[in-house]
Each structure stands twice: as structure tokens, then as C-alpha cells.
PyMOL CGO cylinders between C-alpha atoms (Angstrom):
from pymol import cmd
from pymol.cgo import CYLINDER

trace = [
    CYLINDER, -3.32, 49.24, -87.96, -1.18, 49.84, -90.82, 0.3, 1, 1, 1, 1, 1, 1,
    CYLINDER, -1.18, 49.84, -90.82, -2.36, 51.30, -94.31, 0.3, 1, 1, 1, 1, 1, 1,
    CYLINDER, -2.36, 51.30, -94.31, -0.53, 48.84, -96.64, 0.3, 1, 1, 1, 1, 1, 1,
    CYLINDER, -0.53, 48.84, -96.64, -0.02, 51.20, -99.61, 0.3, 1, 1, 1, 1, 1, 1,
    CYLINDER, -0.02, 51.20, -99.61, 1.74, 53.45, -97.32, 0.3, 1, 1, 1, 1, 1, 1,
    CYLINDER, 1.74, 53.45, -97.32, 4.25, 50.73, -96.10, 0.3, 1, 1, 1, 1, 1, 1,
    CYLINDER, 4.25, 50.73, -96.10, 4.56, 48.45, -99.24, 0.3, 1, 1, 1, 1, 1, 1,
    CYLINDER, 4.56, 48.45, -99.24, 8.00, 48.56, -100.76, 0.3, 1, 1, 1, 1, 1, 1,
    CYLINDER, 8.00, 48.56, -100.76, 9.09, 51.48, -98.95, 0.3, 1, 1, 1, 1, 1, 1,
    CYLINDER, 9.09, 51.48, -98.95, 11.60, 52.79, -96.51, 0.3, 1, 1, 1, 1, 1, 1,
    CYLINDER, 11.60, 52.79, -96.51, 9.80, 53.31, -93.27, 0.3, 1, 1, 1, 1, 1, 1,
    CYLINDER, 9.80, 53.31, -93.27, 11.02, 55.84, -90.10, 0.3, 1, 1, 1, 1, 1, 1,
    CYLINDER, 11.02, 55.84, -90.10, 9.06, 54.92, -86.82, 0.3, 1, 1, 1, 1, 1, 1,
    CYLINDER, 9.06, 54.92, -86.82, 9.55, 57.33, -84.32, 0.3, 1, 1, 1, 1, 1, 1,
    CYLINDER, 9.55, 57.33, -84.32, 8.33, 57.00, -80.46, 0.3, 1, 1, 1, 1, 1, 1,
    CYLINDER, 8.33, 57.00, -80.46, 9.07, 58.62, -77.16, 0.3, 1, 1, 1, 1, 1, 1,
    CYLINDER, 9.07, 58.62, -77.16, 11.04, 55.96, -75.82, 0.3, 1, 1, 1, 1, 1, 1,
    CYLINDER, 11.04, 55.96, -75.82, 12.32, 52.37, -75.93, 0.3, 1, 1, 1, 1, 1, 1,
    CYLINDER, 12.32, 52.37, -75.93, 12.07, 50.75, -72.40, 0.3, 1, 1, 1, 1, 1, 1,
    CYLINDER, 12.07, 50.75, -72.40, 11.65, 46.88, -72.78, 0.3, 1, 1, 1, 1, 1, 1,
    CYLINDER, 11.65, 46.88, -72.78, 11.53, 46.99, -76.62, 0.3, 1, 1, 1, 1, 1, 1,
    CYLINDER, 11.53, 46.99, -76.62, 8.07, 45.19, -76.63, 0.3, 1, 1, 1, 1, 1, 1,
    CYLINDER, 8.07, 45.19, -76.63, 5.89, 47.91, -78.25, 0.3, 1, 1, 1, 1, 1, 1,
    CYLINDER, 5.89, 47.91, -78.25, 8.69, 48.76, -80.61, 0.3, 1, 1, 1, 1, 1, 1,
    CYLINDER, 8.69, 48.76, -80.61, 8.95, 45.25, -81.53, 0.3, 1, 1, 1, 1, 1, 1,
    CYLINDER, 8.95, 45.25, -81.53, 5.21, 45.14, -82.37, 0.3, 1, 1, 1, 1, 1, 1,
    CYLINDER, 5.21, 45.14, -82.37, 5.22, 48.12, -84.51, 0.3, 1, 1, 1, 1, 1, 1,
    CYLINDER, 5.22, 48.12, -84.51, 8.05, 46.89, -86.43, 0.3, 1, 1, 1, 1, 1, 1,
    CYLINDER, 8.05, 46.89, -86.43, 6.57, 43.95, -87.36, 0.3, 1, 1, 1, 1, 1, 1,
    CYLINDER, 6.57, 43.95, -87.36, 3.45, 45.56, -88.23, 0.3, 1, 1, 1, 1, 1, 1,
    CYLINDER, 3.45, 45.56, -88.23, 5.49, 47.84, -90.81, 0.3, 1, 1, 1, 1, 1, 1,
    CYLINDER, 5.49, 47.84, -90.81, 7.01, 44.67, -92.20, 0.3, 1, 1, 1, 1, 1, 1,
    CYLINDER, 7.01, 44.67, -92.20, 3.84, 42.94, -92.34, 0.3, 1, 1, 1, 1, 1, 1,
    CYLINDER, 3.84, 42.94, -92.34, 2.56, 45.84, -94.47, 0.3, 1, 1, 1, 1, 1, 1,
    CYLINDER, 2.56, 45.84, -94.47, 5.53, 45.45, -96.78, 0.3, 1, 1, 1, 1, 1, 1,
    CYLINDER, 5.53, 45.45, -96.78, 7.98, 47.86, -95.65, 0.3, 1, 1, 1, 1, 1, 1,
    CYLINDER, 7.98, 47.86, -95.65, 11.41, 47.34, -97.26, 0.3, 1, 1, 1, 1, 1, 1,
    CYLINDER, 11.41, 47.34, -97.26, 13.37, 48.86, -94.60, 0.3, 1, 1, 1, 1, 1, 1,
    CYLINDER, 13.37, 48.86, -94.60, 12.42, 49.85, -91.18, 0.3, 1, 1, 1, 1, 1, 1,
    CYLINDER, 12.42, 49.85, -91.18, 14.24, 52.37, -89.17, 0.3, 1, 1, 1, 1, 1, 1,
    CYLINDER, 14.24, 52.37, -89.17, 13.21, 53.18, -85.51, 0.3, 1, 1, 1, 1, 1, 1,
    CYLINDER, 13.21, 53.18, -85.51, 13.86, 56.79, -83.95, 0.3, 1, 1, 1, 1, 1, 1,
    CYLINDER, 13.86, 56.79, -83.95, 13.70, 57.10, -80.25, 0.3, 1, 1, 1, 1, 1, 1,
    CYLINDER, 13.70, 57.10, -80.25, 12.97, 61.00, -78.69, 0.3, 1, 1, 1, 1, 1, 1,
    CYLINDER, 12.97, 61.00, -78.69, 14.69, 59.79, -75.71, 0.3, 1, 1, 1, 1, 1, 1,
    CYLINDER, 14.69, 59.79, -75.71, 18.45, 58.45, -75.12, 0.3, 1, 1, 1, 1, 1, 1,
    CYLINDER, 18.45, 58.45, -75.12, 18.65, 54.65, -74.47, 0.3, 1, 1, 1, 1, 1, 1,
    CYLINDER, 18.65, 54.65, -74.47, 17.24, 53.79, -70.70, 0.3, 1, 1, 1, 1, 1, 1,
    CYLINDER, 17.24, 53.79, -70.70, 19.93, 51.70, -69.39, 0.3, 1, 1, 1, 1, 1, 1,
    CYLINDER, 19.93, 51.70, -69.39, 19.35, 52.11, -65.91, 0.3, 1, 1, 1, 1, 1, 1,
    CYLINDER, 19.35, 52.11, -65.91, 16.09, 51.51, -63.61, 0.3, 1, 1, 1, 1, 1, 1,
    CYLINDER, 16.09, 51.51, -63.61, 14.98, 55.00, -61.89, 0.3, 1, 1, 1, 1, 1, 1,
    CYLINDER, 14.98, 55.00, -61.89, 15.27, 53.98, -58.36, 0.3, 1, 1, 1, 1, 1, 1,
    CYLINDER, 15.27, 53.98, -58.36, 13.57, 56.79, -57.14, 0.3, 1, 1, 1, 1, 1, 1,
    CYLINDER, 13.57, 56.79, -57.14, 9.90, 55.12, -57.46, 0.3, 1, 1, 1, 1, 1, 1,
    CYLINDER, 9.90, 55.12, -57.46, 9.23, 55.41, -61.17, 0.3, 1, 1, 1, 1, 1, 1,
    CYLINDER, 9.23, 55.41, -61.17, 8.14, 52.07, -62.25, 0.3, 1, 1, 1, 1, 1, 1,
    CYLINDER, 8.14, 52.07, -62.25, 10.86, 51.50, -64.51, 0.3, 1, 1, 1, 1, 1, 1,
    CYLINDER, 10.86, 51.50, -64.51, 11.95, 47.75, -65.01, 0.3, 1, 1, 1, 1, 1, 1,
    CYLINDER, 11.95, 47.75, -65.01, 15.11, 46.34, -63.52, 0.3, 1, 1, 1, 1, 1, 1,
    CYLINDER, 15.11, 46.34, -63.52, 17.96, 46.79, -65.53, 0.3, 1, 1, 1, 1, 1, 1,
    CYLINDER, 17.96, 46.79, -65.53, 17.95, 43.42, -66.94, 0.3, 1, 1, 1, 1, 1, 1,
    CYLINDER, 17.95, 43.42, -66.94, 14.65, 44.05, -68.57, 0.3, 1, 1, 1, 1, 1, 1,
    CYLINDER, 14.65, 44.05, -68.57, 15.82, 47.11, -69.94, 0.3, 1, 1, 1, 1, 1, 1,
    CYLINDER, 15.82, 47.11, -69.94, 16.42, 46.26, -73.88, 0.3, 1, 1, 1, 1, 1, 1,
    CYLINDER, 16.42, 46.26, -73.88, 19.30, 49.18, -73.92, 0.3, 1, 1, 1, 1, 1, 1,
    CYLINDER, 19.30, 49.18, -73.92, 20.76, 47.83, -70.68, 0.3, 1, 1, 1, 1, 1, 1,
    CYLINDER, 20.76, 47.83, -70.68, 24.57, 46.47, -71.72, 0.3, 1, 1, 1, 1, 1, 1,
    CYLINDER, 24.57, 46.47, -71.72, 23.68, 46.64, -75.21, 0.3, 1, 1, 1, 1, 1, 1,
    CYLINDER, 23.68, 46.64, -75.21, 24.85, 48.38, -78.04, 0.3, 1, 1, 1, 1, 1, 1,
    CYLINDER, 24.85, 48.38, -78.04, 22.34, 50.18, -80.82, 0.3, 1, 1, 1, 1, 1, 1,
    CYLINDER, 22.34, 50.18, -80.82, 22.84, 47.28, -83.40, 0.3, 1, 1, 1, 1, 1, 1,
    CYLINDER, 22.84, 47.28, -83.40, 21.95, 44.72, -80.88, 0.3, 1, 1, 1, 1, 1, 1,
    CYLINDER, 21.95, 44.72, -80.88, 18.90, 46.36, -79.74, 0.3, 1, 1, 1, 1, 1, 1,
    CYLINDER, 18.90, 46.36, -79.74, 17.73, 46.90, -83.58, 0.3, 1, 1, 1, 1, 1, 1,
    CYLINDER, 17.73, 46.90, -83.58, 18.21, 43.17, -84.07, 0.3, 1, 1, 1, 1, 1, 1,
    CYLINDER, 18.21, 43.17, -84.07, 16.18, 42.47, -80.89, 0.3, 1, 1, 1, 1, 1, 1,
    CYLINDER, 16.18, 42.47, -80.89, 13.28, 44.95, -81.99, 0.3, 1, 1, 1, 1, 1, 1,
    CYLINDER, 13.28, 44.95, -81.99, 13.64, 43.53, -85.64, 0.3, 1, 1, 1, 1, 1, 1,
    CYLINDER, 13.64, 43.53, -85.64, 14.33, 46.75, -87.32, 0.3, 1, 1, 1, 1, 1, 1,
    CYLINDER, 14.33, 46.75, -87.32, 17.01, 47.70, -89.74, 0.3, 1, 1, 1, 1, 1, 1,
    CYLINDER, 17.01, 47.70, -89.74, 18.57, 50.63, -87.65, 0.3, 1, 1, 1, 1, 1, 1,
    CYLINDER, 18.57, 50.63, -87.65, 17.74, 52.63, -84.44, 0.3, 1, 1, 1, 1, 1, 1,
    CYLINDER, 17.74, 52.63, -84.44, 18.81, 55.87, -83.53, 0.3, 1, 1, 1, 1, 1, 1,
    CYLINDER, 18.81, 55.87, -83.53, 18.72, 57.62, -80.11, 0.3, 1, 1, 1, 1, 1, 1,
    CYLINDER, 18.72, 57.62, -80.11, 18.22, 61.01, -78.64, 0.3, 1, 1, 1, 1, 1, 1,
    CYLINDER, 18.22, 61.01, -78.64, 21.88, 61.95, -77.37, 0.3, 1, 1, 1, 1, 1, 1,
    CYLINDER, 21.88, 61.95, -77.37, 21.79, 63.07, -73.84, 0.3, 1, 1, 1, 1, 1, 1,
    CYLINDER, 21.79, 63.07, -73.84, 23.81, 66.09, -74.18, 0.3, 1, 1, 1, 1, 1, 1,
    CYLINDER, 23.81, 66.09, -74.18, 21.70, 67.52, -76.95, 0.3, 1, 1, 1, 1, 1, 1,
    CYLINDER, 21.70, 67.52, -76.95, 18.35, 66.55, -74.68, 0.3, 1, 1, 1, 1, 1, 1,
    CYLINDER, 18.35, 66.55, -74.68, 19.94, 68.49, -71.82, 0.3, 1, 1, 1, 1, 1, 1,
    CYLINDER, 19.94, 68.49, -71.82, 21.05, 71.51, -74.07, 0.3, 1, 1, 1, 1, 1, 1,
    CYLINDER, 21.05, 71.51, -74.07, 17.40, 72.01, -75.77, 0.3, 1, 1, 1, 1, 1, 1,
    CYLINDER, 17.40, 72.01, -75.77, 15.87, 71.74, -72.18, 0.3, 1, 1, 1, 1, 1, 1,
    CYLINDER, 15.87, 71.74, -72.18, 18.14, 74.00, -70.59, 0.3, 1, 1, 1, 1, 1, 1,
    CYLINDER, 18.14, 74.00, -70.59, 17.59, 76.57, -73.84, 0.3, 1, 1, 1, 1, 1, 1,
    CYLINDER, 17.59, 76.57, -73.84, 13.84, 76.57, -73.32, 0.3, 1, 1, 1, 1, 1, 1,
    CYLINDER, 13.84, 76.57, -73.32, 13.93, 77.70, -69.58, 0.3, 1, 1, 1, 1, 1, 1,
    CYLINDER, 13.93, 77.70, -69.58, 13.34, 81.22, -68.49, 0.3, 1, 1, 1, 1, 1, 1,
    CYLINDER, 13.34, 81.22, -68.49, 16.45, 83.30, -68.12, 0.3, 1, 1, 1, 1, 1, 1,
    CYLINDER, 16.45, 83.30, -68.12, 15.57, 84.21, -64.17, 0.3, 1, 1, 1, 1, 1, 1,
    CYLINDER, 15.57, 84.21, -64.17, 14.89, 80.25, -63.74, 0.3, 1, 1, 1, 1, 1, 1,
    CYLINDER, 14.89, 80.25, -63.74, 17.65, 78.43, -65.58, 0.3, 1, 1, 1, 1, 1, 1,
    CYLINDER, 17.65, 78.43, -65.58, 17.66, 74.87, -65.55, 0.3, 1, 1, 1, 1, 1, 1,
    CYLINDER, 17.66, 74.87, -65.55, 21.27, 73.27, -65.25, 0.3, 1, 1, 1, 1, 1, 1,
    CYLINDER, 21.27, 73.27, -65.25, 20.77, 70.16, -63.72, 0.3, 1, 1, 1, 1, 1, 1,
    CYLINDER, 20.77, 70.16, -63.72, 18.41, 67.20, -64.62, 0.3, 1, 1, 1, 1, 1, 1,
    CYLINDER, 18.41, 67.20, -64.62, 17.88, 63.55, -62.85, 0.3, 1, 1, 1, 1, 1, 1,
    CYLINDER, 17.88, 63.55, -62.85, 18.93, 61.38, -66.00, 0.3, 1, 1, 1, 1, 1, 1,
    CYLINDER, 18.93, 61.38, -66.00, 19.66, 58.38, -64.12, 0.3, 1, 1, 1, 1, 1, 1,
    CYLINDER, 19.66, 58.38, -64.12, 17.64, 56.22, -66.14, 0.3, 1, 1, 1, 1, 1, 1,
    CYLINDER, 17.64, 56.22, -66.14, 19.93, 57.52, -69.16, 0.3, 1, 1, 1, 1, 1, 1,
    CYLINDER, 19.93, 57.52, -69.16, 23.47, 57.84, -67.51, 0.3, 1, 1, 1, 1, 1, 1,
    CYLINDER, 23.47, 57.84, -67.51, 23.06, 55.69, -64.16, 0.3, 1, 1, 1, 1, 1, 1,
    CYLINDER, 23.06, 55.69, -64.16, 24.36, 58.65, -62.01, 0.3, 1, 1, 1, 1, 1, 1,
    CYLINDER, 24.36, 58.65, -62.01, 21.86, 59.16, -59.15, 0.3, 1, 1, 1, 1, 1, 1,
    CYLINDER, 21.86, 59.16, -59.15, 21.11, 62.55, -58.02, 0.3, 1, 1, 1, 1, 1, 1,
    CYLINDER, 21.11, 62.55, -58.02, 21.27, 61.59, -54.31, 0.3, 1, 1, 1, 1, 1, 1,
    CYLINDER, 21.27, 61.59, -54.31, 25.21, 61.37, -55.01, 0.3, 1, 1, 1, 1, 1, 1,
    CYLINDER, 25.21, 61.37, -55.01, 25.22, 58.04, -53.86, 0.3, 1, 1, 1, 1, 1, 1,
    CYLINDER, 25.22, 58.04, -53.86, 27.35, 55.01, -55.53, 0.3, 1, 1, 1, 1, 1, 1,
    CYLINDER, 27.35, 55.01, -55.53, 24.82, 52.71, -56.05, 0.3, 1, 1, 1, 1, 1, 1,
    CYLINDER, 24.82, 52.71, -56.05, 26.23, 49.27, -56.38, 0.3, 1, 1, 1, 1, 1, 1,
    CYLINDER, 26.23, 49.27, -56.38, 25.55, 45.63, -57.60, 0.3, 1, 1, 1, 1, 1, 1,
    CYLINDER, 25.55, 45.63, -57.60, 23.90, 44.52, -54.14, 0.3, 1, 1, 1, 1, 1, 1,
    CYLINDER, 23.90, 44.52, -54.14, 21.57, 47.48, -54.36, 0.3, 1, 1, 1, 1, 1, 1,
    CYLINDER, 21.57, 47.48, -54.36, 20.37, 46.61, -57.75, 0.3, 1, 1, 1, 1, 1, 1,
    CYLINDER, 20.37, 46.61, -57.75, 20.36, 42.73, -57.05, 0.3, 1, 1, 1, 1, 1, 1,
    CYLINDER, 20.36, 42.73, -57.05, 18.01, 43.75, -54.16, 0.3, 1, 1, 1, 1, 1, 1,
    CYLINDER, 18.01, 43.75, -54.16, 16.00, 45.98, -56.28, 0.3, 1, 1, 1, 1, 1, 1,
    CYLINDER, 16.00, 45.98, -56.28, 15.67, 43.10, -59.19, 0.3, 1, 1, 1, 1, 1, 1,
    CYLINDER, 15.67, 43.10, -59.19, 14.42, 40.36, -56.54, 0.3, 1, 1, 1, 1, 1, 1,
    CYLINDER, 14.42, 40.36, -56.54, 11.42, 42.84, -55.56, 0.3, 1, 1, 1, 1, 1, 1,
    CYLINDER, 11.42, 42.84, -55.56, 10.58, 44.24, -58.70, 0.3, 1, 1, 1, 1, 1, 1,
    CYLINDER, 10.58, 44.24, -58.70, 11.17, 41.78, -61.77, 0.3, 1, 1, 1, 1, 1, 1,
    CYLINDER, 11.17, 41.78, -61.77, 8.22, 40.16, -63.15, 0.3, 1, 1, 1, 1, 1, 1,
    CYLINDER, 8.22, 40.16, -63.15, 8.13, 37.10, -61.38, 0.3, 1, 1, 1, 1, 1, 1,
    CYLINDER, 8.13, 37.10, -61.38, 8.11, 38.71, -58.03, 0.3, 1, 1, 1, 1, 1, 1,
    CYLINDER, 8.11, 38.71, -58.03, 5.39, 40.78, -59.14, 0.3, 1, 1, 1, 1, 1, 1,
    CYLINDER, 5.39, 40.78, -59.14, 3.38, 37.82, -60.44, 0.3, 1, 1, 1, 1, 1, 1,
    CYLINDER, 3.38, 37.82, -60.44, 3.94, 36.12, -56.82, 0.3, 1, 1, 1, 1, 1, 1,
    CYLINDER, 3.94, 36.12, -56.82, 2.66, 38.94, -54.95, 0.3, 1, 1, 1, 1, 1, 1,
    CYLINDER, 2.66, 38.94, -54.95, -0.21, 39.73, -57.46, 0.3, 1, 1, 1, 1, 1, 1,
    CYLINDER, -0.21, 39.73, -57.46, -1.35, 36.03, -56.76, 0.3, 1, 1, 1, 1, 1, 1,
    CYLINDER, -1.35, 36.03, -56.76, -0.62, 36.22, -53.32, 0.3, 1, 1, 1, 1, 1, 1,
    CYLINDER, -0.62, 36.22, -53.32, 2.60, 34.05, -52.97, 0.3, 1, 1, 1, 1, 1, 1,
    CYLINDER, 2.60, 34.05, -52.97, 6.16, 34.27, -52.09, 0.3, 1, 1, 1, 1, 1, 1,
    CYLINDER, 6.16, 34.27, -52.09, 7.68, 35.74, -49.10, 0.3, 1, 1, 1, 1, 1, 1,
    CYLINDER, 7.68, 35.74, -49.10, 6.29, 39.39, -49.20, 0.3, 1, 1, 1, 1, 1, 1,
    CYLINDER, 6.29, 39.39, -49.20, 2.52, 38.19, -49.22, 0.3, 1, 1, 1, 1, 1, 1,
    CYLINDER, 2.52, 38.19, -49.22, 2.13, 38.76, -45.83, 0.3, 1, 1, 1, 1, 1, 1,
    CYLINDER, 2.13, 38.76, -45.83, 3.62, 42.35, -45.92, 0.3, 1, 1, 1, 1, 1, 1,
    CYLINDER, 3.62, 42.35, -45.92, 1.28, 45.44, -45.76, 0.3, 1, 1, 1, 1, 1, 1,
    CYLINDER, 1.28, 45.44, -45.76, 1.68, 47.67, -48.35, 0.3, 1, 1, 1, 1, 1, 1,
    CYLINDER, 1.68, 47.67, -48.35, 0.48, 51.47, -48.60, 0.3, 1, 1, 1, 1, 1, 1,
    CYLINDER, 0.48, 51.47, -48.60, -2.07, 52.54, -51.29, 0.3, 1, 1, 1, 1, 1, 1,
    CYLINDER, -2.07, 52.54, -51.29, -0.66, 52.91, -54.58, 0.3, 1, 1, 1, 1, 1, 1,
    CYLINDER, -0.66, 52.91, -54.58, 2.65, 51.05, -53.50, 0.3, 1, 1, 1, 1, 1, 1,
    CYLINDER, 2.65, 51.05, -53.50, 5.53, 50.50, -55.87, 0.3, 1, 1, 1, 1, 1, 1,
    CYLINDER, 5.53, 50.50, -55.87, 6.87, 47.84, -53.26, 0.3, 1, 1, 1, 1, 1, 1,
    CYLINDER, 6.87, 47.84, -53.26, 8.42, 50.66, -50.86, 0.3, 1, 1, 1, 1, 1, 1,
    CYLINDER, 8.42, 50.66, -50.86, 9.92, 52.41, -53.57, 0.3, 1, 1, 1, 1, 1, 1,
    CYLINDER, 9.92, 52.41, -53.57, 8.11, 55.68, -53.36, 0.3, 1, 1, 1, 1, 1, 1,
    CYLINDER, 8.11, 55.68, -53.36, 7.92, 58.61, -51.18, 0.3, 1, 1, 1, 1, 1, 1,
    CYLINDER, 7.92, 58.61, -51.18, 5.16, 58.24, -48.54, 0.3, 1, 1, 1, 1, 1, 1,
    CYLINDER, 5.16, 58.24, -48.54, 4.41, 61.05, -46.34, 0.3, 1, 1, 1, 1, 1, 1,
    CYLINDER, 4.41, 61.05, -46.34, 4.71, 60.71, -42.75, 0.3, 1, 1, 1, 1, 1, 1,
    CYLINDER, 4.71, 60.71, -42.75, 1.36, 61.10, -41.89, 0.3, 1, 1, 1, 1, 1, 1,
    CYLINDER, 1.36, 61.10, -41.89, 0.60, 57.80, -43.93, 0.3, 1, 1, 1, 1, 1, 1,
    CYLINDER, 0.60, 57.80, -43.93, 2.93, 55.79, -42.23, 0.3, 1, 1, 1, 1, 1, 1,
]
cmd.load_cgo(trace, "trace")
């Protein structure tokens, strides 16, 4: 809930850790507007999340990511704010590197969800992402949850993310 006198007639800066689909950001922006904010600016502590993480973290498919193939002004419009600003990836990497102990320097990071560059060094093409989208999009998840679709008879391991996570050999 918002405290209306803190928002009414004011320019407001909202800060969140990241913007993934944009749903939460949109809800927060709308709350600020309903409380009377004159302008609403939104800052993400993470760079734009433009690509799915293919290593098992349940980040939506690229089509579901608000930043996929969109510029910041388009994202601002979609979440209903006047302006959106993101953390720069090089600045984020630099800040983490500077915090590392001298005897254990951090020089490489998995930034695939920001950069589209995957740590395996493989070129991940459209065919892979199309298949990933067909397995992981909201409609496919709903079909699985309701027991329908082509994958309903397939046994999945406990805590499965549809085979996109690492499973110890002993559990196979």
C-alpha cells in the first residue's frame, strides 16, 4: 500500500532489483500513479534481462521477457512509467570484481540472461530457443499442470524444471 501524501503531486523514483516480465513493475508504477504521483521513474539494479537462462534457472522464455528486443523507452511505456533506467552490465561486473578478495579475483561471470553469451561457449541458435519456448512457455506449463499436452505421460524428476536442471547421476 502507498502512503498517498508521500506520492501526491511528486516525482517518484521506484527502485527494484530487476525487471523480468514487467508485471510487478507495472503494478508498482500503477500504485504510485493511483496515489497521485506526478511522474514515475523506475530504476532496475540489474541490467535488462533480455535472454533466458538455459542452465536451469526458471527465467521465462525470451518472448516473455519485457526487455527482449525492446528499447528502454518501449519498456517504460509497457510498465507505465515516464522513464526507466537500468544498471550497465560492465559497471555491474566491475563493481563485483572490485569487491573480490585479491587472492581470489573474479574476472568472468555468467551474464547470459543480460548478454546472450552463454558460458559453455556454444552458439545457441533459434532452433534451440524455439524448442525451449515450446517446453517452457506459460501455455505449456498450464497444460502440464492440468495433465494435458504431449508431455503428460513423461515422468519428471522431483523439483524438475522440465529437464533443464542438473540431475545427479544417482537420481537418473
